[in-house]
N, C-alpha and C positions, 0 to 999 in steps of 0.2 A: 354482858348484853350487848346486843348489835348494835354497832352504828353503822353510818356511811362509808367510812372510811374502812370499814374489813372488805370492801370491795374493789375488783380492779376491771377495768371496762377497755374494751378497745377504739381507740379515737377514730375518728373519721378516716385519718392516713393509714390505721392497721396496727399500729403501736401501740401496744398496752399502758393504761394507764392507771395506776391504782389512784386510789379515791384519798389516800393518806396523805397524799400531795397537797390535798385541801384543807389539811387541818389548821384548826384557829380560824376559818374562815366561814361567814354565813353563806350559806349555798340556796339557789333557787335551781332546783332541777325540772326540767319540763320535757316532755314528749312532744316533738314538732312533726310539721307535714309543709311542703312546699307548696301544695297544690289545696288547702281545706279553706273554709271561710273565716278561720281565725289567722291562718298567714301575716297576714299585716302586722298581730302584735309582736314579729320580730322585730320593729321600729322602734317600739316601748322596751321590748328586751334591751335592745342595742345600747338606747337612751340610758337607761336603769345602769347599766353593766359599765357604759362609761363614765358615768356621774360617780358611782360607789366602788369600783373596783380598786381604787387607792386607798379606801378604808375599809378592805378584807372582806369586799364582794366578790362572788363570782356566780356565770349563772353556766349549768351545764344542761347543754342542747342532746339531747337522745332523737334521731328523728325516728320515724314508727310508721308502716304504711296499713296499719292494721286497721284503719277506719276510714273505709271508702275508698281505699287501694290511693289514698291524698300523697304517699311519698313514692311513686314508684323508683324514681331514678338509683343509681348507682352514687356511690361515696363523691367521685369527680362530680356528679350534676349535683348533689346537694349543694356541696362545696361551692361550685360557681353561682349557684342560685343565691342562695343565701347573702355572699359576699358583693354579688352584682347586683339583688334588690335592695339587700335591707344592710349592708357593709358591715355584715356578723363580725365580730372579731372573740365575743366568746366562745369557749370550747364546744368543739361539735364531736358527737362520738359515732360510729358506727349503729347502722339502722338497725333496732331492736323489735321483738315483741315485748310490749307490757300486759300483756292480759293470756292467759290459758297457758296451758303445759309449756310452753318454750317462750315464757315470758322470762325475761333477764332476771337472774335471782335479785339484784338491785333493786327492782319495780315490787317482785316480791314482799322485800323487806318493806320497802315504800309505804305501798297500801295497806299491810297489817300495821304498821305504825302510824299509820295517819289516814283512817278506814272514811269515804266518804259521808255522802246525806244516810241517816237511818244504818248507819254501819255497814254500807255496801263496801265492799273491798273492790273493785274493776276499775278500772279507767273505763269513764265515761266516752271521752273524744280527745283528738289531738288536742296539745296546748292546756292539759291538766299542768299544774306548779304545784312542787313538795318545798315549802321552806323547811331550812335547818339548822341550824343555830353552829355556833363556833365548835361546839363537842362532838359534834356530828348526831346531835338528836333530832328527827324528824319534830316541827313544831306544831306546823298546820299545813293542808291540803289547800288549794284552791282552783276552782271549777277551770276549764274553757274561756268561759266566758267572762271571767276577771282580768280585766284589762291590768299590764302591768303598772301604770299609774298608780293604780288603787291598793298593789302590794306594798309600796314603797314604805308608807308609815311602819309597816311589820318589819320592814328589812332596816328601816332605819333603827328602829326599837334594839332589834337585836346587835346593831353595831355599835350600839353605845351603851348595850349590857356588861 
């Protein structure tokens, strides 16, 4: 059975990152964008990360330009924007596709493991979030409109399990 730990993804700086480096951690995997109506969620994501990272929690951010061209910049632009505007310290990865024939294999796995409403697989917009337990199993998908604070109880439940 495939888990998120079976994948390797390039970080924003271009270095390859095996996701098994996050074994035994609760993960929130998010497709992000700098020019989206949901971009202010970076603030809530960073707050969650700072509060819970020492308890075994990680957020993995995957910039994506597939929705309204809302992530047009390169790696340096993305890193600067996230740091300057939201103080983001959680790991960011290279810009990827989450839908279509060029979708990152990690996202194909996430979408199959946790389909959306009525079984839909496609990601509808930026800031779709996938919650992953300590064994690498995808537990739940949250929509772009789901504020990070609303997800906190589900994260804390997995951290204490």
